[in-house]
mmCIF file as Biopython writes it, N, C-alpha, C and O atoms, coordinates in Angstrom:
data_model
#
loop_
_atom_site.group_PDB
_atom_site.id
_atom_site.type_symbol
_atom_site.label_atom_id
_atom_site.label_alt_id
_atom_site.label_comp_id
_atom_site.label_asym_id
_atom_site.label_entity_id
_atom_site.label_seq_id
_atom_site.pdbx_PDB_ins_code
_atom_site.Cartn_x
_atom_site.Cartn_y
_atom_site.Cartn_z
_atom_site.occupancy
_atom_site.B_iso_or_equiv
_atom_site.auth_seq_id
_atom_site.auth_asym_id
_atom_site.pdbx_PDB_model_num
ATOM 1   N N  . MET A ? 1  ? 39.974 -8.116  -76.029 1.0 0.0 1  A 1 
ATOM 2   C CA . MET A ? 1  ? 39.422 -9.175  -76.844 1.0 0.0 1  A 1 
ATOM 3   C C  . MET A ? 1  ? 40.086 -10.514 -76.542 1.0 0.0 1  A 1 
ATOM 4   O O  . MET A ? 1  ? 39.448 -11.564 -76.622 1.0 0.0 1  A 1 
ATOM 5   N N  . ARG A ? 2  ? 41.381 -10.471 -76.191 1.0 0.0 2  A 1 
ATOM 6   C CA . ARG A ? 2  ? 42.083 -11.706 -75.858 1.0 0.0 2  A 1 
ATOM 7   C C  . ARG A ? 2  ? 41.473 -12.394 -74.654 1.0 0.0 2  A 1 
ATOM 8   O O  . ARG A ? 2  ? 41.365 -13.619 -74.621 1.0 0.0 2  A 1 
ATOM 9   N N  . LYS A ? 3  ? 41.067 -11.594 -73.645 1.0 0.0 3  A 1 
ATOM 10  C CA . LYS A ? 3  ? 40.469 -12.170 -72.452 1.0 0.0 3  A 1 
ATOM 11  C C  . LYS A ? 3  ? 39.203 -12.938 -72.793 1.0 0.0 3  A 1 
ATOM 12  O O  . LYS A ? 3  ? 38.975 -14.033 -72.279 1.0 0.0 3  A 1 
ATOM 13  N N  . ALA A ? 4  ? 38.377 -12.361 -73.664 1.0 0.0 4  A 1 
ATOM 14  C CA . ALA A ? 4  ? 37.121 -13.017 -74.047 1.0 0.0 4  A 1 
ATOM 15  C C  . ALA A ? 4  ? 37.406 -14.352 -74.712 1.0 0.0 4  A 1 
ATOM 16  O O  . ALA A ? 4  ? 36.722 -15.339 -74.439 1.0 0.0 4  A 1 
ATOM 17  N N  . LYS A ? 5  ? 38.419 -14.396 -75.591 1.0 0.0 5  A 1 
ATOM 18  C CA . LYS A ? 5  ? 38.759 -15.655 -76.255 1.0 0.0 5  A 1 
ATOM 19  C C  . LYS A ? 5  ? 39.310 -16.659 -75.251 1.0 0.0 5  A 1 
ATOM 20  O O  . LYS A ? 5  ? 39.000 -17.848 -75.327 1.0 0.0 5  A 1 
ATOM 21  N N  . SER A ? 6  ? 40.118 -16.193 -74.318 1.0 0.0 6  A 1 
ATOM 22  C CA . SER A ? 6  ? 40.685 -17.060 -73.301 1.0 0.0 6  A 1 
ATOM 23  C C  . SER A ? 6  ? 39.588 -17.643 -72.423 1.0 0.0 6  A 1 
ATOM 24  O O  . SER A ? 6  ? 39.597 -18.836 -72.119 1.0 0.0 6  A 1 
ATOM 25  N N  . ILE A ? 7  ? 38.648 -16.806 -72.017 1.0 0.0 7  A 1 
ATOM 26  C CA . ILE A ? 7  ? 37.526 -17.262 -71.200 1.0 0.0 7  A 1 
ATOM 27  C C  . ILE A ? 7  ? 36.681 -18.251 -71.985 1.0 0.0 7  A 1 
ATOM 28  O O  . ILE A ? 7  ? 36.233 -19.260 -71.439 1.0 0.0 7  A 1 
ATOM 29  N N  . SER A ? 8  ? 36.459 -17.969 -73.265 1.0 0.0 8  A 1 
ATOM 30  C CA . SER A ? 8  ? 35.676 -18.859 -74.109 1.0 0.0 8  A 1 
ATOM 31  C C  . SER A ? 8  ? 36.350 -20.223 -74.236 1.0 0.0 8  A 1 
ATOM 32  O O  . SER A ? 8  ? 35.676 -21.252 -74.187 1.0 0.0 8  A 1 
ATOM 33  N N  . LYS A ? 9  ? 37.678 -20.239 -74.401 1.0 0.0 9  A 1 
ATOM 34  C CA . LYS A ? 9  ? 38.412 -21.504 -74.497 1.0 0.0 9  A 1 
ATOM 35  C C  . LYS A ? 9  ? 38.303 -22.291 -73.200 1.0 0.0 9  A 1 
ATOM 36  O O  . LYS A ? 9  ? 38.113 -23.507 -73.221 1.0 0.0 9  A 1 
ATOM 37  N N  . LYS A ? 10 ? 38.426 -21.592 -72.058 1.0 0.0 10 A 1 
ATOM 38  C CA . LYS A ? 10 ? 38.301 -22.259 -70.764 1.0 0.0 10 A 1 
ATOM 39  C C  . LYS A ? 10 ? 36.908 -22.845 -70.601 1.0 0.0 10 A 1 
ATOM 40  O O  . LYS A ? 10 ? 36.746 -23.968 -70.124 1.0 0.0 10 A 1 
ATOM 41  N N  . SER A ? 11 ? 35.904 -22.072 -71.003 1.0 0.0 11 A 1 
ATOM 42  C CA . SER A ? 11 ? 34.527 -22.521 -70.899 1.0 0.0 11 A 1 
ATOM 43  C C  . SER A ? 11 ? 34.302 -23.762 -71.759 1.0 0.0 11 A 1 
ATOM 44  O O  . SER A ? 11 ? 33.657 -24.716 -71.324 1.0 0.0 11 A 1 
ATOM 45  N N  . ASN A ? 12 ? 34.830 -23.746 -72.972 1.0 0.0 12 A 1 
ATOM 46  C CA . ASN A ? 12 ? 34.691 -24.903 -73.854 1.0 0.0 12 A 1 
ATOM 47  C C  . ASN A ? 12 ? 35.408 -26.113 -73.270 1.0 0.0 12 A 1 
ATOM 48  O O  . ASN A ? 12 ? 34.917 -27.237 -73.375 1.0 0.0 12 A 1 
ATOM 49  N N  . GLY A ? 13 ? 36.565 -25.893 -72.656 1.0 0.0 13 A 1 
ATOM 50  C CA . GLY A ? 13 ? 37.296 -26.989 -72.027 1.0 0.0 13 A 1 
ATOM 51  C C  . GLY A ? 13 ? 36.519 -27.587 -70.871 1.0 0.0 13 A 1 
ATOM 52  O O  . GLY A ? 13 ? 36.473 -28.807 -70.718 1.0 0.0 13 A 1 
ATOM 53  N N  . LEU A ? 14 ? 35.908 -26.740 -70.058 1.0 0.0 14 A 1 
ATOM 54  C CA . LEU A ? 14 ? 35.084 -27.219 -68.953 1.0 0.0 14 A 1 
ATOM 55  C C  . LEU A ? 14 ? 33.882 -27.991 -69.468 1.0 0.0 14 A 1 
ATOM 56  O O  . LEU A ? 14 ? 33.497 -29.011 -68.896 1.0 0.0 14 A 1 
ATOM 57  N N  . LYS A ? 15 ? 33.295 -27.504 -70.540 1.0 0.0 15 A 1 
ATOM 58  C CA . LYS A ? 15 ? 32.125 -28.167 -71.113 1.0 0.0 15 A 1 
ATOM 59  C C  . LYS A ? 15 ? 32.488 -29.565 -71.610 1.0 0.0 15 A 1 
ATOM 60  O O  . LYS A ? 15 ? 31.742 -30.520 -71.396 1.0 0.0 15 A 1 
ATOM 61  N N  . ARG A ? 16 ? 33.644 -29.679 -72.278 1.0 0.0 16 A 1 
ATOM 62  C CA . ARG A ? 16 ? 34.089 -30.997 -72.763 1.0 0.0 16 A 1 
ATOM 63  C C  . ARG A ? 16 ? 34.315 -31.955 -71.597 1.0 0.0 16 A 1 
ATOM 64  O O  . ARG A ? 16 ? 33.912 -33.117 -71.652 1.0 0.0 16 A 1 
ATOM 65  N N  . ARG A ? 17 ? 34.962 -31.460 -70.541 1.0 0.0 17 A 1 
ATOM 66  C CA . ARG A ? 17 ? 35.214 -32.307 -69.367 1.0 0.0 17 A 1 
ATOM 67  C C  . ARG A ? 17 ? 33.904 -32.734 -68.713 1.0 0.0 17 A 1 
ATOM 68  O O  . ARG A ? 17 ? 33.752 -33.883 -68.298 1.0 0.0 17 A 1 
ATOM 69  N N  . ALA A ? 18 ? 32.964 -31.803 -68.626 1.0 0.0 18 A 1 
ATOM 70  C CA . ALA A ? 18 ? 31.670 -32.116 -68.019 1.0 0.0 18 A 1 
ATOM 71  C C  . ALA A ? 18 ? 30.934 -33.176 -68.829 1.0 0.0 18 A 1 
ATOM 72  O O  . ALA A ? 18 ? 30.323 -34.083 -68.263 1.0 0.0 18 A 1 
ATOM 73  N N  . LYS A ? 19 ? 30.993 -33.062 -70.158 1.0 0.0 19 A 1 
ATOM 74  C CA . LYS A ? 19 ? 30.318 -34.039 -71.012 1.0 0.0 19 A 1 
ATOM 75  C C  . LYS A ? 19 ? 30.915 -35.434 -70.853 1.0 0.0 19 A 1 
ATOM 76  O O  . LYS A ? 19 ? 30.204 -36.434 -70.950 1.0 0.0 19 A 1 
ATOM 77  N N  . LYS A ? 20 ? 32.233 -35.496 -70.607 1.0 0.0 20 A 1 
ATOM 78  C CA . LYS A ? 20 ? 32.871 -36.796 -70.386 1.0 0.0 20 A 1 
ATOM 79  C C  . LYS A ? 20 ? 32.397 -37.426 -69.079 1.0 0.0 20 A 1 
ATOM 80  O O  . LYS A ? 20 ? 32.269 -38.647 -68.983 1.0 0.0 20 A 1 
ATOM 81  N N  . LEU A ? 21 ? 32.137 -36.589 -68.073 1.0 0.0 21 A 1 
ATOM 82  C CA . LEU A ? 21 ? 31.688 -37.087 -66.780 1.0 0.0 21 A 1 
ATOM 83  C C  . LEU A ? 21 ? 30.197 -37.412 -66.752 1.0 0.0 21 A 1 
ATOM 84  O O  . LEU A ? 21 ? 29.742 -38.168 -65.894 1.0 0.0 21 A 1 
ATOM 85  N N  . LEU A ? 22 ? 29.455 -36.857 -67.665 1.0 0.0 22 A 1 
ATOM 86  C CA . LEU A ? 22 ? 27.998 -37.008 -67.666 1.0 0.0 22 A 1 
ATOM 87  C C  . LEU A ? 22 ? 27.534 -38.463 -67.673 1.0 0.0 22 A 1 
ATOM 88  O O  . LEU A ? 22 ? 26.639 -38.803 -66.900 1.0 0.0 22 A 1 
ATOM 89  N N  . PRO A ? 23 ? 28.098 -39.338 -68.507 1.0 0.0 23 A 1 
ATOM 90  C CA . PRO A ? 23 ? 27.616 -40.725 -68.486 1.0 0.0 23 A 1 
ATOM 91  C C  . PRO A ? 23 ? 27.734 -41.374 -67.108 1.0 0.0 23 A 1 
ATOM 92  O O  . PRO A ? 23 ? 26.872 -42.169 -66.732 1.0 0.0 23 A 1 
ATOM 93  N N  . GLN A ? 24 ? 28.766 -41.059 -66.360 1.0 0.0 24 A 1 
ATOM 94  C CA . GLN A ? 24 ? 28.931 -41.615 -65.018 1.0 0.0 24 A 1 
ATOM 95  C C  . GLN A ? 24 ? 27.852 -41.082 -64.086 1.0 0.0 24 A 1 
ATOM 96  O O  . GLN A ? 24 ? 27.288 -41.832 -63.289 1.0 0.0 24 A 1 
ATOM 97  N N  . LYS A ? 25 ? 27.567 -39.800 -64.183 1.0 0.0 25 A 1 
ATOM 98  C CA . LYS A ? 25 ? 26.585 -39.164 -63.318 1.0 0.0 25 A 1 
ATOM 99  C C  . LYS A ? 25 ? 25.158 -39.489 -63.765 1.0 0.0 25 A 1 
ATOM 100 O O  . LYS A ? 25 ? 24.250 -39.575 -62.938 1.0 0.0 25 A 1 
ATOM 101 N N  . GLY A ? 26 ? 24.964 -39.668 -65.059 1.0 0.0 26 A 1 
ATOM 102 C CA . GLY A ? 26 ? 23.632 -39.921 -65.604 1.0 0.0 26 A 1 
ATOM 103 C C  . GLY A ? 26 ? 22.988 -41.170 -65.047 1.0 0.0 26 A 1 
ATOM 104 O O  . GLY A ? 26 ? 21.770 -41.224 -64.878 1.0 0.0 26 A 1 
ATOM 105 N N  . LYS A ? 27 ? 23.788 -42.164 -64.764 1.0 0.0 27 A 1 
ATOM 106 C CA . LYS A ? 27 ? 23.253 -43.413 -64.211 1.0 0.0 27 A 1 
ATOM 107 C C  . LYS A ? 27 ? 22.610 -43.165 -62.859 1.0 0.0 27 A 1 
ATOM 108 O O  . LYS A ? 27 ? 21.556 -43.725 -62.558 1.0 0.0 27 A 1 
ATOM 109 N N  . ASP A ? 28 ? 23.232 -42.337 -62.048 1.0 0.0 28 A 1 
ATOM 110 C CA . ASP A ? 28 ? 22.678 -42.017 -60.736 1.0 0.0 28 A 1 
ATOM 111 C C  . ASP A ? 28 ? 21.358 -41.267 -60.871 1.0 0.0 28 A 1 
ATOM 112 O O  . ASP A ? 28 ? 20.422 -41.517 -60.111 1.0 0.0 28 A 1 
ATOM 113 N N  . ILE A ? 29 ? 21.277 -40.365 -61.815 1.0 0.0 29 A 1 
ATOM 114 C CA . ILE A ? 29 ? 20.069 -39.563 -62.016 1.0 0.0 29 A 1 
ATOM 115 C C  . ILE A ? 29 ? 18.907 -40.442 -62.465 1.0 0.0 29 A 1 
ATOM 116 O O  . ILE A ? 29 ? 17.769 -40.223 -62.050 1.0 0.0 29 A 1 
ATOM 117 N N  . GLN A ? 30 ? 19.185 -41.435 -63.309 1.0 0.0 30 A 1 
ATOM 118 C CA . GLN A ? 30 ? 18.128 -42.318 -63.794 1.0 0.0 30 A 1 
ATOM 119 C C  . GLN A ? 30 ? 17.499 -43.131 -62.664 1.0 0.0 30 A 1 
ATOM 120 O O  . GLN A ? 30 ? 16.328 -43.501 -62.747 1.0 0.0 30 A 1 
ATOM 121 N N  . LYS A ? 31 ? 18.255 -43.407 -61.626 1.0 0.0 31 A 1 
ATOM 122 C CA . LYS A ? 31 ? 17.749 -44.188 -60.484 1.0 0.0 31 A 1 
ATOM 123 C C  . LYS A ? 31 ? 17.013 -43.307 -59.476 1.0 0.0 31 A 1 
ATOM 124 O O  . LYS A ? 31 ? 16.361 -43.817 -58.564 1.0 0.0 31 A 1 
ATOM 125 N N  . MET A ? 32 ? 17.113 -42.019 -59.632 1.0 0.0 32 A 1 
ATOM 126 C CA . MET A ? 32 ? 16.557 -41.066 -58.677 1.0 0.0 32 A 1 
ATOM 127 C C  . MET A ? 32 ? 15.024 -41.053 -58.749 1.0 0.0 32 A 1 
ATOM 128 O O  . MET A ? 32 ? 14.457 -41.081 -59.841 1.0 0.0 32 A 1 
ATOM 129 N N  . PRO A ? 33 ? 14.354 -41.009 -57.588 1.0 0.0 33 A 1 
ATOM 130 C CA . PRO A ? 33 ? 12.887 -40.871 -57.600 1.0 0.0 33 A 1 
ATOM 131 C C  . PRO A ? 33 ? 12.469 -39.584 -58.315 1.0 0.0 33 A 1 
ATOM 132 O O  . PRO A ? 33 ? 13.208 -38.599 -58.305 1.0 0.0 33 A 1 
ATOM 133 N N  . THR A ? 34 ? 11.308 -39.593 -58.924 1.0 0.0 34 A 1 
ATOM 134 C CA . THR A ? 34 ? 10.822 -38.458 -59.708 1.0 0.0 34 A 1 
ATOM 135 C C  . THR A ? 34 ? 10.851 -37.154 -58.926 1.0 0.0 34 A 1 
ATOM 136 O O  . THR A ? 34 ? 11.276 -36.125 -59.451 1.0 0.0 34 A 1 
ATOM 137 N N  . GLU A ? 35 ? 10.399 -37.187 -57.665 1.0 0.0 35 A 1 
ATOM 138 C CA . GLU A ? 35 ? 10.348 -35.952 -56.888 1.0 0.0 35 A 1 
ATOM 139 C C  . GLU A ? 35 ? 11.742 -35.383 -56.640 1.0 0.0 35 A 1 
ATOM 140 O O  . GLU A ? 35 ? 11.905 -34.167 -56.538 1.0 0.0 35 A 1 
ATOM 141 N N  . HIS A ? 36 ? 12.743 -36.247 -56.542 1.0 0.0 36 A 1 
ATOM 142 C CA . HIS A ? 36 ? 14.116 -35.766 -56.382 1.0 0.0 36 A 1 
ATOM 143 C C  . HIS A ? 36 ? 14.598 -35.122 -57.679 1.0 0.0 36 A 1 
ATOM 144 O O  . HIS A ? 36 ? 15.290 -34.104 -57.664 1.0 0.0 36 A 1 
ATOM 145 N N  . GLY A ? 37 ? 14.222 -35.730 -58.792 1.0 0.0 37 A 1 
ATOM 146 C CA . GLY A ? 37 ? 14.589 -35.173 -60.097 1.0 0.0 37 A 1 
ATOM 147 C C  . GLY A ? 37 ? 13.959 -33.806 -60.309 1.0 0.0 37 A 1 
ATOM 148 O O  . GLY A ? 37 ? 14.597 -32.892 -60.831 1.0 0.0 37 A 1 
ATOM 149 N N  . GLU A ? 38 ? 12.708 -33.672 -59.903 1.0 0.0 38 A 1 
ATOM 150 C CA . GLU A ? 38 ? 12.019 -32.389 -60.033 1.0 0.0 38 A 1 
ATOM 151 C C  . GLU A ? 38 ? 12.691 -31.326 -59.162 1.0 0.0 38 A 1 
ATOM 152 O O  . GLU A ? 38 ? 12.834 -30.176 -59.577 1.0 0.0 38 A 1 
ATOM 153 N N  . LYS A ? 39 ? 13.101 -31.715 -57.962 1.0 0.0 39 A 1 
ATOM 154 C CA . LYS A ? 39 ? 13.795 -30.771 -57.081 1.0 0.0 39 A 1 
ATOM 155 C C  . LYS A ? 39 ? 15.134 -30.373 -57.702 1.0 0.0 39 A 1 
ATOM 156 O O  . LYS A ? 39 ? 15.520 -29.204 -57.663 1.0 0.0 39 A 1 
ATOM 157 N N  . LEU A ? 40 ? 15.826 -31.335 -58.266 1.0 0.0 40 A 1 
ATOM 158 C CA . LEU A ? 40 ? 17.112 -31.060 -58.903 1.0 0.0 40 A 1 
ATOM 159 C C  . LEU A ? 40 ? 16.943 -30.098 -60.081 1.0 0.0 40 A 1 
ATOM 160 O O  . LEU A ? 40 ? 17.723 -29.158 -60.233 1.0 0.0 40 A 1 
ATOM 161 N N  . VAL A ? 41 ? 15.933 -30.330 -60.907 1.0 0.0 41 A 1 
ATOM 162 C CA . VAL A ? 41 ? 15.672 -29.434 -62.042 1.0 0.0 41 A 1 
ATOM 163 C C  . VAL A ? 41 ? 15.390 -28.024 -61.533 1.0 0.0 41 A 1 
ATOM 164 O O  . VAL A ? 41 ? 15.893 -27.048 -62.091 1.0 0.0 41 A 1 
ATOM 165 N N  . HIS A ? 42 ? 14.592 -27.914 -60.481 1.0 0.0 42 A 1 
ATOM 166 C CA . HIS A ? 42 ? 14.290 -26.593 -59.911 1.0 0.0 42 A 1 
ATOM 167 C C  . HIS A ? 42 ? 15.569 -25.906 -59.437 1.0 0.0 42 A 1 
ATOM 168 O O  . HIS A ? 42 ? 15.782 -24.726 -59.717 1.0 0.0 42 A 1 
ATOM 169 N N  . GLU A ? 43 ? 16.420 -26.642 -58.718 1.0 0.0 43 A 1 
ATOM 170 C CA . GLU A ? 43 ? 17.669 -26.069 -58.223 1.0 0.0 43 A 1 
ATOM 171 C C  . GLU A ? 43 ? 18.568 -25.634 -59.377 1.0 0.0 43 A 1 
ATOM 172 O O  . GLU A ? 43 ? 19.228 -24.599 -59.292 1.0 0.0 43 A 1 
ATOM 173 N N  . LEU A ? 44 ? 18.598 -26.409 -60.445 1.0 0.0 44 A 1 
ATOM 174 C CA . LEU A ? 44 ? 19.399 -26.042 -61.613 1.0 0.0 44 A 1 
ATOM 175 C C  . LEU A ? 44 ? 18.855 -24.793 -62.290 1.0 0.0 44 A 1 
ATOM 176 O O  . LEU A ? 44 ? 19.624 -23.950 -62.751 1.0 0.0 44 A 1 
ATOM 177 N N  . GLN A ? 45 ? 17.534 -24.672 -62.351 1.0 0.0 45 A 1 
ATOM 178 C CA . GLN A ? 45 ? 16.934 -23.484 -62.945 1.0 0.0 45 A 1 
ATOM 179 C C  . GLN A ? 45 ? 17.268 -22.241 -62.123 1.0 0.0 45 A 1 
ATOM 180 O O  . GLN A ? 45 ? 17.586 -21.191 -62.682 1.0 0.0 45 A 1 
ATOM 181 N N  . VAL A ? 46 ? 17.196 -22.357 -60.804 1.0 0.0 46 A 1 
ATOM 182 C CA . VAL A ? 46 ? 17.547 -21.232 -59.930 1.0 0.0 46 A 1 
ATOM 183 C C  . VAL A ? 46 ? 19.014 -20.874 -60.126 1.0 0.0 46 A 1 
ATOM 184 O O  . VAL A ? 46 ? 19.361 -19.697 -60.229 1.0 0.0 46 A 1 
ATOM 185 N N  . HIS A ? 47 ? 19.871 -21.885 -60.178 1.0 0.0 47 A 1 
ATOM 186 C CA . HIS A ? 47 ? 21.299 -21.644 -60.374 1.0 0.0 47 A 1 
ATOM 187 C C  . HIS A ? 47 ? 21.557 -20.971 -61.720 1.0 0.0 47 A 1 
ATOM 188 O O  . HIS A ? 47 ? 22.394 -20.074 -61.819 1.0 0.0 47 A 1 
ATOM 189 N N  . GLN A ? 48 ? 20.840 -21.402 -62.750 1.0 0.0 48 A 1 
ATOM 190 C CA . GLN A ? 48 ? 20.999 -20.792 -64.070 1.0 0.0 48 A 1 
ATOM 191 C C  . GLN A ? 48 ? 20.643 -19.308 -64.022 1.0 0.0 48 A 1 
ATOM 192 O O  . GLN A ? 48 ? 21.356 -18.481 -64.590 1.0 0.0 48 A 1 
ATOM 193 N N  . ILE A ? 49 ? 19.564 -18.975 -63.361 1.0 0.0 49 A 1 
ATOM 194 C CA . ILE A ? 49 ? 19.153 -17.572 -63.243 1.0 0.0 49 A 1 
ATOM 195 C C  . ILE A ? 49 ? 20.210 -16.780 -62.475 1.0 0.0 49 A 1 
ATOM 196 O O  . ILE A ? 49 ? 20.535 -15.652 -62.846 1.0 0.0 49 A 1 
ATOM 197 N N  . GLU A ? 50 ? 20.748 -17.376 -61.400 1.0 0.0 50 A 1 
ATOM 198 C CA . GLU A ? 50 ? 21.803 -16.703 -60.638 1.0 0.0 50 A 1 
ATOM 199 C C  . GLU A ? 50 ? 23.012 -16.427 -61.532 1.0 0.0 50 A 1 
ATOM 200 O O  . GLU A ? 50 ? 23.581 -15.337 -61.490 1.0 0.0 50 A 1 
ATOM 201 N N  . LEU A ? 51 ? 23.401 -17.406 -62.334 1.0 0.0 51 A 1 
ATOM 202 C CA . LEU A ? 51 ? 24.545 -17.232 -63.233 1.0 0.0 51 A 1 
ATOM 203 C C  . LEU A ? 51 ? 24.267 -16.159 -64.279 1.0 0.0 51 A 1 
ATOM 204 O O  . LEU A ? 51 ? 25.152 -15.373 -64.617 1.0 0.0 51 A 1 
ATOM 205 N N  . GLU A ? 52 ? 23.042 -16.125 -64.790 1.0 0.0 52 A 1 
ATOM 206 C CA . GLU A ? 52 ? 22.684 -15.094 -65.766 1.0 0.0 52 A 1 
ATOM 207 C C  . GLU A ? 52 ? 22.754 -13.703 -65.128 1.0 0.0 52 A 1 
ATOM 208 O O  . GLU A ? 52 ? 23.204 -12.750 -65.763 1.0 0.0 52 A 1 
ATOM 209 N N  . MET A ? 53 ? 22.313 -13.590 -63.882 1.0 0.0 53 A 1 
ATOM 210 C CA . MET A ? 53 ? 22.369 -12.309 -63.180 1.0 0.0 53 A 1 
ATOM 211 C C  . MET A ? 53 ? 23.822 -11.899 -62.933 1.0 0.0 53 A 1 
ATOM 212 O O  . MET A ? 53 ? 24.179 -10.733 -63.104 1.0 0.0 53 A 1 
ATOM 213 N N  . GLN A ? 54 ? 24.659 -12.861 -62.531 1.0 0.0 54 A 1 
ATOM 214 C CA . GLN A ? 54 ? 26.077 -12.572 -62.324 1.0 0.0 54 A 1 
ATOM 215 C C  . GLN A ? 54 ? 26.733 -12.145 -63.630 1.0 0.0 54 A 1 
ATOM 216 O O  . GLN A ? 54 ? 27.543 -11.219 -63.656 1.0 0.0 54 A 1 
ATOM 217 N N  . ASN A ? 55 ? 26.378 -12.822 -64.701 1.0 0.0 55 A 1 
ATOM 218 C CA . ASN A ? 55 ? 26.927 -12.489 -66.010 1.0 0.0 55 A 1 
ATOM 219 C C  . ASN A ? 55 ? 26.564 -11.059 -66.396 1.0 0.0 55 A 1 
ATOM 220 O O  . ASN A ? 55 ? 27.408 -10.317 -66.899 1.0 0.0 55 A 1 
ATOM 221 N N  . GLU A ? 56 ? 25.336 -10.679 -66.169 1.0 0.0 56 A 1 
ATOM 222 C CA . GLU A ? 56 ? 24.887 -9.323  -66.474 1.0 0.0 56 A 1 
ATOM 223 C C  . GLU A ? 56 ? 25.674 -8.299  -65.652 1.0 0.0 56 A 1 
ATOM 224 O O  . GLU A ? 56 ? 26.100 -7.271  -66.177 1.0 0.0 56 A 1 
ATOM 225 N N  . GLU A ? 57 ? 25.862 -8.584  -64.371 1.0 0.0 57 A 1 
ATOM 226 C CA . GLU A ? 57 ? 26.635 -7.680  -63.517 1.0 0.0 57 A 1 
ATOM 227 C C  . GLU A ? 57 ? 28.081 -7.561  -64.013 1.0 0.0 57 A 1 
ATOM 228 O O  . GLU A ? 57 ? 28.646 -6.467  -64.026 1.0 0.0 57 A 1 
ATOM 229 N N  . LEU A ? 58 ? 28.670 -8.674  -64.415 1.0 0.0 58 A 1 
ATOM 230 C CA . LEU A ? 58 ? 30.034 -8.645  -64.940 1.0 0.0 58 A 1 
ATOM 231 C C  . LEU A ? 58 ? 30.120 -7.828  -66.228 1.0 0.0 58 A 1 
ATOM 232 O O  . LEU A ? 58 ? 31.076 -7.081  -66.437 1.0 0.0 58 A 1 
ATOM 233 N N  . ARG A ? 59 ? 29.112 -7.977  -67.086 1.0 0.0 59 A 1 
ATOM 234 C CA . ARG A ? 59 ? 29.094 -7.194  -68.323 1.0 0.0 59 A 1 
ATOM 235 C C  . ARG A ? 59 ? 29.002 -5.699  -68.030 1.0 0.0 59 A 1 
ATOM 236 O O  . ARG A ? 59 ? 29.678 -4.884  -68.658 1.0 0.0 59 A 1 
ATOM 237 N N  . LYS A ? 60 ? 28.152 -5.358  -67.063 1.0 0.0 60 A 1 
ATOM 238 C CA . LYS A ? 60 ? 28.018 -3.943  -66.690 1.0 0.0 60 A 1 
ATOM 239 C C  . LYS A ? 60 ? 29.339 -3.404  -66.139 1.0 0.0 60 A 1 
ATOM 240 O O  . LYS A ? 60 ? 29.758 -2.301  -66.487 1.0 0.0 60 A 1 
ATOM 241 N N  . ALA A ? 61 ? 29.985 -4.184  -65.285 1.0 0.0 61 A 1 
ATOM 242 C CA . ALA A ? 61 ? 31.269 -3.765  -64.707 1.0 0.0 61 A 1 
ATOM 243 C C  . ALA A ? 61 ? 32.323 -3.630  -65.805 1.0 0.0 61 A 1 
ATOM 244 O O  . ALA A ? 61 ? 33.163 -2.732  -65.764 1.0 0.0 61 A 1 
ATOM 245 N N  . GLN A ? 62 ? 32.269 -4.514  -66.766 1.0 0.0 62 A 1 
ATOM 246 C CA . GLN A ? 62 ? 33.229 -4.470  -67.877 1.0 0.0 62 A 1 
ATOM 247 C C  . GLN A ? 62 ? 32.991 -3.219  -68.714 1.0 0.0 62 A 1 
ATOM 248 O O  . GLN A ? 62 ? 33.948 -2.567  -69.132 1.0 0.0 62 A 1 
ATOM 249 N N  . GLU A ? 63 ? 31.740 -2.878  -68.961 1.0 0.0 63 A 1 
ATOM 250 C CA . GLU A ? 63 ? 31.416 -1.671  -69.730 1.0 0.0 63 A 1 
ATOM 251 C C  . GLU A ? 63 ? 31.936 -0.430  -69.011 1.0 0.0 63 A 1 
ATOM 252 O O  . GLU A ? 63 ? 32.498 0.467   -69.639 1.0 0.0 63 A 1 
ATOM 253 N N  . VAL A ? 64 ? 31.748 -0.382  -67.699 1.0 0.0 64 A 1 
ATOM 254 C CA . VAL A ? 64 ? 32.200 0.762   -66.917 1.0 0.0 64 A 1 
ATOM 255 C C  . VAL A ? 64 ? 33.729 0.875   -66.977 1.0 0.0 64 A 1 
ATOM 256 O O  . VAL A ? 64 ? 34.267 1.976   -67.093 1.0 0.0 64 A 1 
ATOM 257 N N  . SER A ? 65 ? 34.417 -0.252  -66.898 1.0 0.0 65 A 1 
ATOM 258 C CA . SER A ? 65 ? 35.888 -0.205  -66.894 1.0 0.0 65 A 1 
ATOM 259 C C  . SER A ? 65 ? 36.453 0.150   -68.272 1.0 0.0 65 A 1 
ATOM 260 O O  . SER A ? 65 ? 37.587 0.619   -68.368 1.0 0.0 65 A 1 
ATOM 261 N N  . HIS A ? 66 ? 35.686 -0.066  -69.326 1.0 0.0 66 A 1 
ATOM 262 C CA . HIS A ? 66 ? 36.146 0.268   -70.673 1.0 0.0 66 A 1 
ATOM 263 C C  . HIS A ? 66 ? 35.741 1.683   -71.082 1.0 0.0 66 A 1 
ATOM 264 O O  . HIS A ? 66 ? 36.151 2.169   -72.136 1.0 0.0 66 A 1 
ATOM 265 N N  . SER A ? 67 ? 34.946 2.334   -70.257 1.0 0.0 67 A 1 
ATOM 266 C CA . SER A ? 67 ? 34.503 3.708   -70.581 1.0 0.0 67 A 1 
ATOM 267 C C  . SER A ? 67 ? 35.547 4.732   -70.245 1.0 0.0 67 A 1 
ATOM 268 O O  . SER A ? 67 ? 35.332 5.925   -70.456 1.0 0.0 67 A 1 
#
């Protein structure tokens, strides 16, 4: 259980840091042509699915190691 809390704290820390950087990066995105923005959204969606799949695999591996 400690590992889960530690990972959660790290994740929250990364999220806070990312939010601080967002205003700097957001300006670049606003200047981006629409088609580039659409490509970026697509790439982010693919990446999100990849992360969800990795997360599922990690959960399965964790279940096996706790059995």
